[in-house]
Rosetta silent file (secondary structure, phi, psi, omega in degrees, C-alpha in Angstrom):
SEQUENCE: MDKKTVKDHIINALDDLRQSELKAFRHKLCDTDFEEGVSIAKGKVEGADSLDLADIIVRTFSEANSVKVTVRVLRAIGENQIANILERKEGQAGKMSGAIERTATNADGRLDLTVNGVHFVDRHREALIKRTPIVAPILDALLTEKMIHQELYTEIITATITPQSKMRKLFLATTAWGTKQKDYFYKILEREQPFLIEELQTI
SCORE:     score description
SCORE:     0.000 S_00000001
   1 L     0.000  141.152 -179.344   42.558    6.577   51.590 S_00000001
   2 L   -75.155  116.805 -177.839   45.061    6.182   54.397 S_00000001
   3 L   -94.131   -1.971 -175.359   47.631    8.984   54.034 S_00000001
   4 L   -75.625  150.470  177.730   49.768    7.931   56.970 S_00000001
   5 L   -86.494  173.173  175.448   53.308    6.650   56.533 S_00000001
   6 H   -56.031  -46.859 -177.508   54.764    3.456   57.964 S_00000001
   7 H   -61.276  -39.487  178.813   56.377    5.446   60.755 S_00000001
   8 H   -59.525  -43.999 -178.753   53.036    7.101   61.632 S_00000001
   9 H   -67.057  -38.671  178.667   51.344    3.720   62.067 S_00000001
  10 H   -67.029  -42.203  177.559   54.180    2.393   64.211 S_00000001
  11 H   -58.871  -46.319  179.997   54.087    5.524   66.403 S_00000001
  12 H   -60.928  -40.010  179.468   50.337    5.136   66.862 S_00000001
  13 H   -65.541  -44.371 -178.670   50.753    1.481   67.845 S_00000001
  14 H   -70.855  -27.977  176.669   53.491    2.256   70.373 S_00000001
  15 H   -64.980  -21.423  179.709   51.482    5.160   71.775 S_00000001
  16 L   -79.752   -7.311  179.342   48.887    2.595   72.870 S_00000001
  17 L   -86.842  142.271  171.523   51.434    1.002   75.212 S_00000001
  18 L   -73.493  167.604 -176.669   51.718    2.006   78.843 S_00000001
  19 H   -58.087  -41.642  179.616   55.141    3.106   80.089 S_00000001
  20 H   -65.953  -36.078  179.031   55.879   -0.318   81.577 S_00000001
  21 H   -71.898  -37.414  177.925   54.836   -1.980   78.316 S_00000001
  22 H   -65.914  -36.855  176.406   56.919    0.444   76.264 S_00000001
  23 H   -62.985  -43.288  178.182   59.898   -0.389   78.480 S_00000001
  24 H   -62.734  -38.018  178.581   59.297   -4.094   77.830 S_00000001
  25 H   -62.661  -44.981 -179.697   59.118   -3.345   74.096 S_00000001
  26 H   -59.946  -45.410 -179.132   62.476   -1.554   74.181 S_00000001
  27 H   -64.539  -44.651 -178.438   64.150   -4.452   75.990 S_00000001
  28 H   -67.734  -34.791  178.258   62.649   -7.102   73.706 S_00000001
  29 H   -59.291  -38.970 -179.213   63.579   -5.090   70.596 S_00000001
  30 H   -80.433  -27.870 -175.892   67.226   -5.271   71.642 S_00000001
  31 H   -87.392  -15.159 -176.341   67.107   -8.899   72.798 S_00000001
  32 L   -77.226  136.550  175.908   65.449  -10.334   69.682 S_00000001
  33 L   -89.609  104.682  179.183   67.642  -12.123   67.133 S_00000001
  34 L   -90.031  158.361  178.589   66.574  -10.784   63.760 S_00000001
  35 H   -62.971  159.574 -179.815   67.568  -12.313   60.459 S_00000001
  36 H    68.637    7.600  177.299   70.741  -11.122   58.748 S_00000001
  37 H    75.442   12.829  179.959   72.328  -10.458   62.128 S_00000001
  38 L   -74.803  132.928  179.428   70.746   -7.000   62.419 S_00000001
  39 L  -145.326  163.867  179.390   70.496   -5.832   66.035 S_00000001
  40 L  -121.885  128.317  179.907   69.901   -2.681   68.061 S_00000001
  41 L   -70.069  142.840 -178.381   72.107   -1.718   70.978 S_00000001
  42 H   -61.746  -35.764  179.638   70.306   -1.180   74.293 S_00000001
  43 H   -64.187  -22.563 -178.838   71.964    2.191   74.763 S_00000001
  44 H   -74.035  -27.906 -175.899   70.385    3.345   71.508 S_00000001
  45 H  -109.865   -2.769 -177.903   66.817    2.877   72.755 S_00000001
  46 L   -59.598  122.008  179.580   67.228    3.661   76.456 S_00000001
  47 L    76.549    3.827 -178.168   64.585    6.225   77.393 S_00000001
  48 L   -69.891  138.883  176.161   63.304    6.397   73.808 S_00000001
  49 L   -91.716 -173.294 -176.203   59.655    7.363   73.345 S_00000001
  50 H   -59.236  -43.166 -178.346   57.284    6.126   70.625 S_00000001
  51 H   -65.486  -44.197  179.331   58.508    8.599   68.045 S_00000001
  52 H   -63.088  -44.393 -178.792   62.173    7.819   68.709 S_00000001
  53 H   -63.099  -42.923  179.050   61.570    4.065   68.616 S_00000001
  54 H   -60.985  -41.996  179.280   59.660    4.269   65.336 S_00000001
  55 H   -63.675  -43.717  179.639   62.487    6.288   63.807 S_00000001
  56 H   -63.381  -43.637 -178.536   65.114    3.802   65.011 S_00000001
  57 H   -63.724  -45.952 -179.068   63.141    0.814   63.704 S_00000001
  58 H   -64.987  -42.811 -178.760   62.588    2.336   60.253 S_00000001
  59 H   -69.594  -32.163 -177.666   66.202    3.437   59.907 S_00000001
  60 H   -80.730  -42.596 -171.682   67.575    0.089   61.095 S_00000001
  61 H  -107.794   -2.179 -176.161   65.294   -2.343   59.266 S_00000001
  62 L    80.672  154.636 -178.695   64.068   -0.224   56.322 S_00000001
  63 H   -62.886  -36.933 -176.664   60.517    0.982   55.839 S_00000001
  64 H   -64.554  -28.286 -175.738   59.529   -2.198   54.005 S_00000001
  65 H  -106.888   -7.107 -170.684   60.423   -4.413   56.994 S_00000001
  66 H   -66.943  -36.580  178.564   59.684   -2.113   59.942 S_00000001
  67 H   -66.560  -42.692  179.062   56.034   -3.112   60.456 S_00000001
  68 H   -59.376  -43.112  178.970   56.963   -6.806   60.434 S_00000001
  69 H   -63.841  -46.617 -178.366   59.678   -6.147   63.041 S_00000001
  70 H   -61.774  -44.301  179.153   57.348   -4.069   65.230 S_00000001
  71 H   -62.331  -41.694 -179.917   54.593   -6.691   65.084 S_00000001
  72 H   -60.859  -44.183 -178.754   57.050   -9.442   66.002 S_00000001
  73 H   -70.444  -39.533  177.750   58.254   -7.565   69.097 S_00000001
  74 H   -59.293  -44.058  179.534   54.705   -6.613   70.122 S_00000001
  75 H   -66.541  -34.386 -178.760   53.649  -10.269   69.998 S_00000001
  76 H   -65.615  -26.641  178.813   56.769  -11.267   71.939 S_00000001
  77 L  -100.951   10.895  174.975   55.675   -9.055   74.858 S_00000001
  78 L    84.750   12.318 -179.776   52.077  -10.273   74.684 S_00000001
  79 L   -95.575   62.795 -174.976   50.543   -7.229   72.971 S_00000001
  80 H   -67.486  -36.069 -178.646   48.710   -9.252   70.346 S_00000001
  81 H   -64.278  -44.773  178.826   45.746   -6.891   69.988 S_00000001
  82 H   -65.608  -38.089  177.909   47.953   -3.901   69.175 S_00000001
  83 H   -62.596  -42.084  179.487   49.979   -6.102   66.804 S_00000001
  84 H   -63.462  -41.648  179.874   46.785   -7.182   65.010 S_00000001
  85 H   -63.849  -42.694  179.530   45.631   -3.583   64.620 S_00000001
  86 H   -63.168  -43.325  177.813   48.992   -2.553   63.188 S_00000001
  87 H   -62.368  -40.540 -179.225   48.931   -5.445   60.706 S_00000001
  88 H   -65.471  -41.891  178.807   45.370   -4.565   59.690 S_00000001
  89 H   -66.230  -34.124  177.435   46.260   -0.915   59.103 S_00000001
  90 H   -63.764  -42.751  178.931   49.233   -1.983   57.039 S_00000001
  91 H   -64.627  -38.698 -179.998   46.942   -4.050   54.849 S_00000001
  92 H   -68.364  -32.260 -177.607   44.463   -1.185   54.462 S_00000001
  93 L   -85.783   -3.153 -177.512   47.221    1.196   53.473 S_00000001
  94 L    75.192 -126.433 -177.284   48.617   -1.216   50.924 S_00000001
  95 L   -88.682    8.803  172.196   52.356   -0.912   50.757 S_00000001
  96 L    25.698   45.843 -175.807   52.503    2.060   53.199 S_00000001
  97 L   -76.110  -32.788 -179.146   55.812    3.120   51.755 S_00000001
  98 L    73.623   -6.548  179.508   55.376    6.823   52.451 S_00000001
  99 L  -114.462  144.230 -179.372   57.789    7.436   49.637 S_00000001
 100 L   -76.701  129.405  179.127   56.813    8.398   46.102 S_00000001
 101 L   -76.057  123.357 -176.916   57.635    5.670   43.597 S_00000001
 102 L  -121.885   77.295 -179.383   59.876    7.162   40.942 S_00000001
 103 L   -92.564  121.355 -179.829   60.392    4.537   38.279 S_00000001
 104 L   -69.166  136.381  178.011   62.097    5.846   35.170 S_00000001
 105 E  -132.826  157.044  176.411   60.262    5.001   31.952 S_00000001
 106 L   -96.487 -169.410 -175.211   60.889    5.579   28.297 S_00000001
 107 L   -64.446  -24.262 -179.984   58.463    6.842   25.650 S_00000001
 108 L   -88.648    2.673  179.864   56.801    3.417   25.436 S_00000001
 109 L    81.989    8.031  178.776   56.110    3.383   29.190 S_00000001
 110 L   -91.939  160.862  177.477   58.687    0.676   29.824 S_00000001
 111 E   -59.508  137.322  176.533   61.412    0.818   32.443 S_00000001
 112 L  -134.703   88.269 -171.772   64.454    2.759   31.267 S_00000001
 113 L  -110.613   10.966 -178.579   67.126    2.369   33.902 S_00000001
 114 E  -103.807  127.290  177.577   70.204    2.414   31.713 S_00000001
 115 E  -122.170  122.592 -178.764   72.339    5.561   31.436 S_00000001
 116 L    52.977   38.025  176.412   75.261    5.594   28.996 S_00000001
 117 L    81.096    2.430 -178.576   75.008    1.826   28.722 S_00000001
 118 E  -114.049  123.786 -178.438   75.213    1.240   32.491 S_00000001
 119 E   -72.933  154.435  179.799   72.163   -0.127   34.355 S_00000001
 120 H   -51.718  -47.398 -175.549   70.990    1.434   37.632 S_00000001
 121 H   -68.529  -26.787  175.884   71.876   -1.644   39.705 S_00000001
 122 H   -79.392  -38.363 -178.484   75.387   -1.715   38.232 S_00000001
 123 H   -64.475  -34.906 -176.716   75.878    2.019   38.614 S_00000001
 124 L  -111.336   26.876 -177.372   74.952    1.893   42.314 S_00000001
 125 H   -53.746  -48.598 -175.937   76.413   -1.533   43.067 S_00000001
 126 H   -62.151  -45.285 -178.967   78.654   -0.325   45.898 S_00000001
 127 H   -67.052  -39.472 -179.543   75.887    1.595   47.699 S_00000001
 128 H   -66.192  -36.367  177.868   73.388   -1.257   47.324 S_00000001
 129 H   -68.249  -46.338 -174.973   75.882   -3.731   48.796 S_00000001
 130 H   -72.727  -29.871 -166.715   76.834   -1.507   51.716 S_00000001
 131 H  -116.003   13.139  175.422   73.379   -0.184   52.618 S_00000001
 132 L   -98.385  106.563 -171.944   70.962   -3.112   52.228 S_00000001
 133 L   -80.511  -25.592 -177.050   70.423   -4.376   55.811 S_00000001
 134 L  -130.433  119.265 -171.721   68.098   -7.345   55.144 S_00000001
 135 L  -100.536  -25.317 -172.834   68.730   -9.623   52.163 S_00000001
 136 H   -54.177  -47.678 -179.727   66.307  -12.532   52.695 S_00000001
 137 H   -61.693  -31.993  178.303   63.166  -10.936   51.121 S_00000001
 138 H   -67.904  -45.316  177.919   65.206  -10.016   48.043 S_00000001
 139 H   -62.224  -41.385  179.464   66.505  -13.572   47.713 S_00000001
 140 H   -57.881  -46.600 -178.069   62.970  -14.969   48.188 S_00000001
 141 H   -65.838  -40.922  179.964   61.626  -12.826   45.332 S_00000001
 142 H   -66.309  -38.090  178.900   64.514  -13.707   43.008 S_00000001
 143 H   -68.307  -41.378  179.232   64.114  -17.427   43.688 S_00000001
 144 H   -58.156  -38.938 -179.750   60.362  -17.258   43.081 S_00000001
 145 L   -87.407    7.407  178.768   61.002  -15.703   39.666 S_00000001
 146 L    57.954   34.303  177.488   63.717  -18.308   38.958 S_00000001
 147 L   -90.222  -15.319  170.696   66.322  -15.574   38.584 S_00000001
 148 L  -133.754  155.232 -179.932   68.674  -17.450   40.908 S_00000001
 149 L   -82.805  158.074  178.596   69.112  -21.181   41.447 S_00000001
 150 H   -57.462  -36.432 -178.477   68.127  -22.998   44.639 S_00000001
 151 H   -62.741  -45.485 -179.934   71.787  -23.776   45.280 S_00000001
 152 H   -67.126  -41.140  178.197   72.806  -20.111   45.284 S_00000001
 153 H   -56.938  -50.252 -178.501   69.759  -19.179   47.367 S_00000001
 154 H   -63.447  -41.806 -179.222   70.613  -21.794   49.999 S_00000001
 155 H   -59.649  -43.817 -176.646   74.287  -20.855   49.998 S_00000001
 156 H   -77.995  -44.137 -173.698   73.560  -17.184   50.667 S_00000001
 157 H   -66.606  -30.032 -177.208   70.556  -17.513   52.993 S_00000001
 158 H   -95.747   -7.997 -177.050   72.313  -19.956   55.323 S_00000001
 159 L   -69.546  134.952  178.221   75.721  -18.296   55.339 S_00000001
 160 L   -90.166   66.849 -179.535   76.755  -16.777   58.684 S_00000001
 161 L  -130.540  171.310 -177.741   78.128  -13.643   57.073 S_00000001
 162 L   -70.488  159.096  175.088   77.197   -9.972   57.065 S_00000001
 163 H   -57.069  -34.886  179.621   74.376   -8.588   54.873 S_00000001
 164 H   -63.267  -42.156  178.987   77.065   -6.783   52.865 S_00000001
 165 H   -67.305  -35.690  177.735   78.823  -10.077   52.099 S_00000001
 166 H   -66.359  -42.072  178.067   75.495  -11.670   51.127 S_00000001
 167 H   -65.861  -36.061  178.804   74.708   -8.805   48.746 S_00000001
 168 H   -64.098  -42.060  176.574   78.204   -9.076   47.265 S_00000001
 169 H   -63.088  -41.305  179.760   77.621  -12.791   46.549 S_00000001
 170 H   -62.894  -41.078 -178.208   74.242  -11.958   45.036 S_00000001
 171 H   -65.302  -23.864  175.529   75.744   -9.323   42.767 S_00000001
 172 H   -61.659  -33.327  179.644   78.090  -11.951   41.321 S_00000001
 173 H   -71.900  -27.610 -176.367   74.995  -13.597   39.844 S_00000001
 174 H   -69.859  -15.931 -178.841   73.841  -10.363   38.214 S_00000001
 175 L   -64.720  -22.300  179.766   76.808  -10.384   35.829 S_00000001
 176 L   -93.827   -2.278 -177.138   74.977  -13.008   33.762 S_00000001
 177 L   -84.308  149.795  171.803   71.689  -11.069   33.712 S_00000001
 178 L   -92.755 -173.667 -177.178   70.315   -9.072   30.836 S_00000001
 179 H   -61.481  -40.531 -178.426   68.412   -5.789   31.039 S_00000001
 180 H   -61.119  -44.683 -179.758   65.054   -7.464   31.728 S_00000001
 181 H   -66.967  -38.872  179.626   66.400   -9.362   34.733 S_00000001
 182 H   -69.465  -33.367  175.258   68.158   -6.275   36.094 S_00000001
 183 H   -61.896  -42.310 -179.624   64.953   -4.245   35.694 S_00000001
 184 H   -68.914  -38.577  175.965   63.122   -6.793   37.837 S_00000001
 185 H   -58.480  -42.172  177.490   65.949   -6.773   40.387 S_00000001
 186 H   -60.230  -43.719 -179.329   65.529   -2.996   40.564 S_00000001
 187 H   -61.990  -39.926  177.845   61.787   -3.366   41.216 S_00000001
 188 H   -63.742  -45.615  179.185   62.475   -5.761   44.094 S_00000001
 189 H   -62.711  -38.043  179.743   65.028   -3.374   45.583 S_00000001
 190 H   -65.117  -35.819  178.872   62.595   -0.474   45.176 S_00000001
 191 H   -73.117  -41.645 -174.839   59.940   -2.423   47.084 S_00000001
 192 H   -84.919  -28.240 -177.486   62.227   -3.615   49.867 S_00000001
 193 L  -132.762   62.191 -173.303   64.425   -0.499   50.223 S_00000001
 194 H   -60.376  -40.891 -179.063   62.285    2.441   49.026 S_00000001
 195 H   -65.299  -43.591 -179.239   64.187    5.168   50.861 S_00000001
 196 H   -63.157  -46.653 -178.862   67.584    3.963   49.616 S_00000001
 197 H   -64.233  -40.484  178.941   66.418    3.637   46.014 S_00000001
 198 H   -61.023  -40.192  178.867   64.759    7.063   46.140 S_00000001
 199 H   -66.623  -43.996 -177.875   68.022    8.566   47.356 S_00000001
 200 H   -67.590  -26.662  177.992   70.114    6.808   44.723 S_00000001
 201 H   -63.561  -23.080 -178.213   67.753    8.009   41.990 S_00000001
 202 L   -90.305   -5.476 -177.803   68.891   11.558   42.685 S_00000001
 203 L   -91.494    0.000    0.000   72.588   10.746   42.298 S_00000001
C-alpha cells in the first residue's frame, strides 16, 4: 500500500523537473486563473524548490485539490508525462489524504456530530466560511445529492464573489436541513478539506 501523502507525491513529481522547467512551473502557477479566484503571488514562490512549492500548493488549495492543481500546471507547461504519473499515483493511493479520518460515531456506528443539540457544521460555521478556499466541488456534490436546487447552485457557482461569500450563501440553505443532510454535508467537507476538519474536530 502506498504510504505517501499528497505532498510527498507532488514533491516527487516536481523533483523530476529540471531547474528551467521548475522555473516555468512557478511562473505558470502564479499566472493561472483558478476557480474561486484563488491565486498565488509571484513573490511567494520566487526561488521556491520542490518541497516549498508542494507546501504552498497544499496550503493554498487544500490537500483534496492540490494534485488537480499541480497536474493542471504541469500540463500547461508541456510536462504531460510527469502529470500522467502523478495522476496515476493518486489513483493508486486512493484518496491520498495523508490525514486520519476521524468521524465521530455513536454506539450504533452511525455518525454522531451533535453536541448539546448543536451540529458540527453549525458549531464551526464561522471557521468553515472563512477557511474554505474552493467551493465548487462542495456545490457539485450537494447538487448531485439534490441537497440544493439548480437555481441556488447556479447563483453561487457563477457569482463573482469571494469563496467566503459563496460559503455564506451556501450556509443559508443549511438552515432548512435536518441532521441527516448536515451529516452528509460534513462528509463532503471532510473529503474536500481534510486538514481543516481534522483541526476543527479538536476544538
